[in-house]
C-alpha positions as CSV (number, residue, x, y, z in Angstrom):
1,M,-18.4,-119.9,-41.2
2,D,-18.8,-116.3,-42.5
3,Q,-15.8,-115.3,-40.1
4,E,-13.6,-118.1,-41.6
5,M,-14.6,-117.1,-45.2
6,N,-13.6,-113.4,-44.5
7,Q,-10.2,-114.5,-43.1
8,L,-9.5,-116.7,-46.1
9,E,-10.4,-113.8,-48.5
10,N,-8.3,-111.3,-46.6
11,T,-5.3,-113.8,-46.7
12,E,-5.8,-114.4,-50.5
13,E,-6.0,-110.7,-51.0
14,K,-2.8,-110.0,-49.2
15,E,-1.0,-112.7,-51.1
16,L,-2.4,-111.4,-54.4
17,K,-1.2,-107.8,-53.5
18,G,2.2,-109.0,-52.6
19,A,2.6,-110.9,-55.9
20,K,1.2,-107.7,-57.8
21,A,3.8,-105.6,-55.9
22,E,6.7,-108.0,-56.7
23,T,5.6,-108.3,-60.5
24,M,5.2,-104.6,-60.6
25,S,8.6,-104.0,-59.2
26,D,10.2,-106.4,-61.7
27,Y,8.3,-104.7,-64.6
28,E,9.4,-101.3,-63.5
29,A,13.0,-102.4,-63.6
30,E,12.7,-103.8,-67.0
31,L,10.7,-100.8,-68.2
32,E,13.5,-98.6,-67.0
33,A,16.1,-100.5,-68.8
34,S,14.1,-100.4,-72.0
35,F,14.2,-96.5,-71.9
36,K,18.1,-96.4,-71.8
37,K,19.4,-94.6,-74.8
38,V,22.4,-96.3,-76.3
39,R,24.4,-94.4,-78.8
40,E,27.3,-95.3,-81.0
41,G,30.7,-94.8,-78.9
42,D,29.2,-95.7,-75.7
43,I,30.9,-98.2,-73.6
44,L,28.8,-100.8,-72.0
45,T,29.5,-103.8,-69.7
46,G,27.6,-107.1,-70.2
47,T,27.5,-110.6,-69.1
48,V,28.4,-113.4,-71.6
49,I,25.3,-115.6,-72.5
50,S,26.7,-117.7,-75.1
51,V,30.0,-118.3,-77.0
52,D,30.4,-119.9,-80.4
53,D,33.3,-119.9,-83.1
54,D,32.7,-116.5,-84.4
55,Q,30.9,-114.4,-81.9
56,V,29.9,-113.7,-78.3
57,I,26.5,-112.7,-77.2
58,L,26.1,-110.4,-74.2
59,D,23.2,-109.6,-71.8
60,L,23.3,-105.9,-71.5
61,K,20.4,-105.6,-69.2
62,Y,18.7,-103.7,-72.1
63,Y,15.8,-104.6,-74.5
64,A,18.4,-105.8,-77.0
65,E,21.4,-108.2,-76.7
66,G,25.0,-107.3,-77.5
67,I,27.1,-109.1,-80.2
68,I,30.8,-109.1,-80.4
69,S,32.4,-110.8,-83.4
70,K,35.6,-112.7,-83.0
71,D,37.6,-110.0,-84.9
72,D,36.5,-107.3,-82.5
73,L,37.4,-109.2,-79.4
74,S,41.2,-108.9,-79.3
75,N,44.4,-107.7,-81.2
76,D,46.3,-110.8,-80.1
77,P,46.9,-113.1,-82.9
78,E,47.1,-116.0,-80.5
79,F,43.7,-115.3,-79.0
80,H,41.4,-118.3,-78.8
81,L,37.7,-117.3,-78.3
82,K,36.3,-120.4,-76.7
83,E,39.4,-120.9,-74.6
84,E,39.4,-117.5,-73.1
85,I,35.8,-116.3,-72.9
86,H,33.1,-118.3,-71.1
87,P,29.4,-117.8,-70.2
88,G,29.2,-115.7,-67.1
89,D,32.3,-113.7,-67.9
90,E,31.8,-109.9,-67.9
91,I,33.0,-107.8,-71.0
92,T,33.4,-104.2,-71.4
93,A,33.0,-103.0,-75.0
94,T,32.3,-100.0,-77.2
95,V,29.1,-99.7,-79.2
96,I,29.9,-99.5,-82.9
97,K,26.3,-100.0,-84.3
98,T,23.1,-99.7,-82.4
99,D,21.3,-102.2,-84.6
100,D,22.7,-105.0,-86.8
101,G,19.3,-105.2,-88.7
102,E,18.1,-108.0,-86.3
103,G,17.6,-105.7,-83.2
104,N,21.1,-106.5,-81.7
105,I,23.8,-104.0,-80.5
106,V,27.0,-104.6,-82.2
107,L,30.0,-104.0,-79.9
108,S,33.9,-104.0,-80.1
109,R,36.1,-105.0,-77.0
110,K,39.1,-103.8,-79.1
111,Q,37.9,-100.3,-79.2
112,A,37.0,-100.3,-75.6
113,N,40.5,-101.6,-74.9
114,D,42.2,-98.9,-76.7
115,L,40.3,-96.3,-74.7
116,L,40.4,-98.1,-71.3
117,A,43.5,-100.3,-71.4
118,W,46.3,-97.6,-71.0
119,D,44.8,-96.5,-67.7
120,K,44.8,-100.1,-66.6
121,L,48.3,-100.6,-67.6
122,K,49.6,-97.6,-65.8
123,Q,47.8,-98.7,-62.6
124,M,49.6,-102.1,-63.0
125,M,52.9,-100.3,-63.5
126,E,52.3,-98.2,-60.2
127,D,51.1,-101.3,-58.3
128,R,54.0,-103.6,-59.6
129,T,51.1,-106.0,-60.6
130,V,52.5,-109.5,-61.6
131,V,50.7,-110.8,-64.8
132,K,50.9,-113.9,-66.8
133,I,51.8,-113.4,-70.5
134,K,52.6,-115.7,-73.5
135,I,55.5,-114.8,-75.9
136,A,53.8,-114.4,-79.2
137,E,56.7,-113.5,-81.4
138,I,60.6,-113.1,-81.2
139,V,62.0,-110.0,-82.6
140,K,65.5,-108.3,-82.7
141,S,66.8,-108.0,-79.1
142,G,63.8,-109.3,-77.4
143,A,60.2,-110.8,-77.5
144,V,56.6,-109.6,-78.1
145,A,53.6,-110.5,-76.0
146,Y,50.0,-109.0,-75.6
147,L,48.7,-107.5,-72.4
148,E,45.1,-106.2,-72.2
149,G,45.1,-106.4,-76.0
150,I,48.2,-104.1,-76.3
151,R,51.3,-105.1,-78.0
152,A,54.2,-105.2,-75.6
153,F,58.0,-105.6,-75.9
154,I,60.2,-107.5,-73.5
155,P,64.0,-106.8,-73.9
156,A,66.1,-110.0,-74.0
157,S,67.8,-108.7,-70.8
158,K,64.5,-108.7,-69.0
159,L,63.0,-111.9,-70.0
160,A,64.7,-114.0,-67.2
161,A,66.8,-113.6,-64.0
162,E,69.9,-113.6,-66.3
163,Y,70.4,-112.4,-69.8
164,V,68.9,-114.8,-72.4
165,E,71.3,-115.6,-75.3
166,N,69.0,-117.9,-77.4
167,L,65.7,-115.9,-77.7
168,E,64.1,-118.7,-79.9
169,E,63.9,-121.0,-77.0
170,W,61.5,-118.6,-75.4
171,N,59.0,-118.4,-78.3
172,G,55.6,-119.5,-77.2
173,R,56.5,-119.7,-73.4
174,T,54.4,-118.4,-70.7
175,L,56.1,-116.4,-67.9
176,E,55.2,-113.9,-65.2
177,A,56.1,-110.2,-65.7
178,T,55.5,-106.6,-64.6
179,V,54.8,-103.4,-66.5
180,I,57.9,-101.2,-66.4
181,T,56.8,-98.7,-69.2
182,A,53.4,-97.7,-70.1
183,D,53.7,-94.6,-72.5
184,E,50.1,-94.1,-74.1
185,E,51.3,-91.1,-76.1
186,N,53.9,-93.2,-77.9
187,K,52.0,-96.4,-77.7
188,R,54.9,-97.9,-76.0
189,L,54.4,-100.8,-73.5
190,V,57.4,-102.6,-72.1
191,L,57.4,-105.5,-69.8
192,S,60.0,-107.3,-67.6
193,G,60.2,-110.8,-66.3
194,R,63.6,-110.5,-64.7
195,E,62.4,-109.0,-61.3
196,V,59.8,-111.7,-60.7
197,A,62.2,-114.5,-61.8
198,R,64.9,-113.1,-59.4
199,E,62.4,-112.9,-56.5
200,K,61.4,-116.5,-57.1
201,L,65.0,-117.7,-57.1
202,A,65.7,-115.7,-53.9
203,E,62.7,-117.2,-52.3
204,E,63.8,-120.7,-53.3
205,T,67.1,-120.1,-52.0
206,R,65.8,-118.9,-48.7
207,K,63.7,-122.1,-48.5
208,R,66.8,-124.3,-49.3
209,V,69.0,-122.3,-46.7
210,A,66.3,-122.8,-44.1
211,K,66.6,-126.6,-44.5
212,C,70.4,-126.5,-43.9
213,Q,70.8,-127.8,-40.3
214,P,73.4,-126.4,-38.2
215,G,75.9,-129.2,-37.1
216,A,75.4,-131.2,-40.3
217,I,78.7,-132.3,-42.0
218,V,78.4,-132.0,-45.8
219,E,80.7,-132.2,-48.8
220,G,81.3,-129.2,-51.1
221,T,83.7,-127.7,-53.7
222,V,85.9,-124.7,-53.3
223,E,84.6,-122.2,-55.7
224,T,86.6,-119.0,-55.2
225,L,89.3,-117.8,-52.7
226,K,89.4,-114.5,-51.2
227,D,91.6,-112.9,-48.5
228,Y,89.0,-113.3,-45.9
229,G,88.0,-116.9,-46.7
230,A,86.7,-119.3,-49.4
231,F,83.3,-119.6,-51.0
232,V,82.2,-123.4,-51.1
233,T,79.5,-124.8,-53.3
234,L,77.7,-127.5,-51.2
235,E,76.3,-130.7,-52.6
236,N,72.7,-129.1,-52.4
237,G,73.7,-126.5,-54.9
238,L,73.9,-123.7,-52.3
239,T,77.1,-121.6,-51.6
240,G,78.5,-120.9,-48.2
241,L,81.3,-118.9,-46.7
242,L,84.3,-120.7,-45.1
243,H,85.9,-117.9,-43.0
244,I,89.7,-117.9,-42.9
245,S,89.4,-118.5,-39.2
246,Q,87.4,-121.7,-39.8
247,I,89.8,-123.3,-42.2
248,S,92.4,-124.6,-39.9
249,S,93.1,-124.7,-36.2
250,Q,96.4,-123.0,-37.1
251,R,96.7,-119.4,-38.1
252,I,97.1,-118.9,-41.8
253,K,97.8,-115.7,-43.7
254,H,95.6,-116.7,-46.7
255,P,93.1,-119.5,-47.6
256,G,95.3,-120.5,-50.5
257,A,97.9,-121.8,-48.0
258,V,95.5,-124.8,-47.4
259,L,92.9,-124.7,-50.2
260,K,92.7,-124.3,-54.0
261,E,89.9,-123.8,-56.3
262,G,88.1,-126.9,-57.6
263,Q,89.2,-128.8,-54.4
264,A,86.6,-131.2,-52.9
265,I,86.4,-130.7,-49.0
266,K,84.1,-131.6,-46.1
267,V,82.7,-128.9,-44.0
268,K,80.3,-128.4,-41.0
269,I,77.4,-126.0,-41.2
270,L,77.7,-123.6,-38.3
271,S,74.7,-121.4,-39.2
272,A,72.2,-120.6,-41.9
273,D,70.8,-117.2,-40.8
274,N,69.5,-114.5,-43.1
275,G,70.1,-116.6,-46.3
276,K,73.6,-116.9,-45.5
277,I,75.6,-120.2,-44.7
278,S,78.5,-120.2,-42.5
279,L,81.0,-123.2,-42.8
280,S,83.8,-124.6,-40.8
281,M,86.7,-127.1,-41.6
282,K,88.3,-126.7,-38.3
283,A,85.2,-127.8,-36.4
284,I,85.5,-131.4,-37.9
285,Q,89.3,-131.7,-37.5
286,P,90.1,-134.6,-34.9
287,E,91.4,-133.0,-31.7
288,D,94.5,-135.4,-31.6
289,E,95.4,-134.5,-35.2
290,P,99.2,-133.5,-35.2
291,E,99.4,-129.7,-35.8
292,E,100.9,-128.6,-39.1
293,V,102.2,-125.0,-39.9
294,F,101.3,-123.5,-43.2
295,D,103.2,-120.9,-45.1
296,Y,101.4,-119.2,-47.9
297,K,103.0,-118.2,-51.2
298,E,101.6,-115.9,-53.9
299,S,101.4,-119.1,-56.1
300,G,98.8,-120.4,-53.6
301,A,101.0,-123.3,-52.8
302,A,101.1,-124.6,-49.2
303,T,104.4,-125.6,-47.5
304,T,105.3,-126.9,-44.1
305,G,107.1,-125.0,-41.6
306,L,110.1,-127.4,-41.8
307,G,110.4,-126.9,-45.5
308,A,110.3,-123.2,-45.1
309,L,113.2,-123.3,-42.5
310,L,115.4,-125.6,-44.8
311,K,114.7,-123.4,-47.9
312,G,118.0,-121.6,-48.9
313,I,120.3,-123.6,-46.6
314,K,123.3,-125.0,-48.4
315,L,124.3,-128.5,-47.3
316,Q,128.1,-129.1,-47.5
């Protein structure tokens, strides 16, 4: 019986020591945090505890909580506090007052942004980071957006894949862009959406080209004529090359001997490699079709060989 009592006491003692050790460790961590000296101008990072209409409260792992007013959160006039900040988010801000009279530390994320944002923006420029931005304002020859709390300019020529004529249509739009200029000294931040837009178009085109099955017969319209062939816009919106050697089973001097711009034709897809579509009219011509000789004129008209022979002959 005495032995059992001793074992029980030893077990309870060990559990008590373990609990005390754990509690002491936690206490020491809190004690160390309480000794941190916070000064105005320090940059601190905290976790959002709560968000209301006018301010955000942060857990700074300190004896006092941090408070950031709505006006000290962002320079962006379109900033919506409750939509963009949520409990659990981490915020880095500058201490502007160590005590607001109620024991809280007053912070400003705007001031921290002014100190830290340019380094971040320069890194974005080097890494060609793609970011989502919202057009806040239309100005002469371009648009204005905010990135990392900094006002940025987007030239009209850099808004989309092609030059934008009607800028007002872009007001309030969200687009993807990259940083192309981050000049901290002159406070000049320039963004571009053109490269991202063009890459997206190229990717979409690659996917559509990949769906073009060699051997398929499709309809198209002759877009332009060149010495080496014709560019044909297919019914799926893509453009393929109809090489001069694939226009007719007969040898012709120029595509204009057979085709004209705007003409509707049927073609066979020969290949769709590396984003390029090769077409053929010759491949779908019936084998027993009578041969016709074409003679090309500068006007682009096509005449038969017989007509060419009779031209200039005077009949008595």
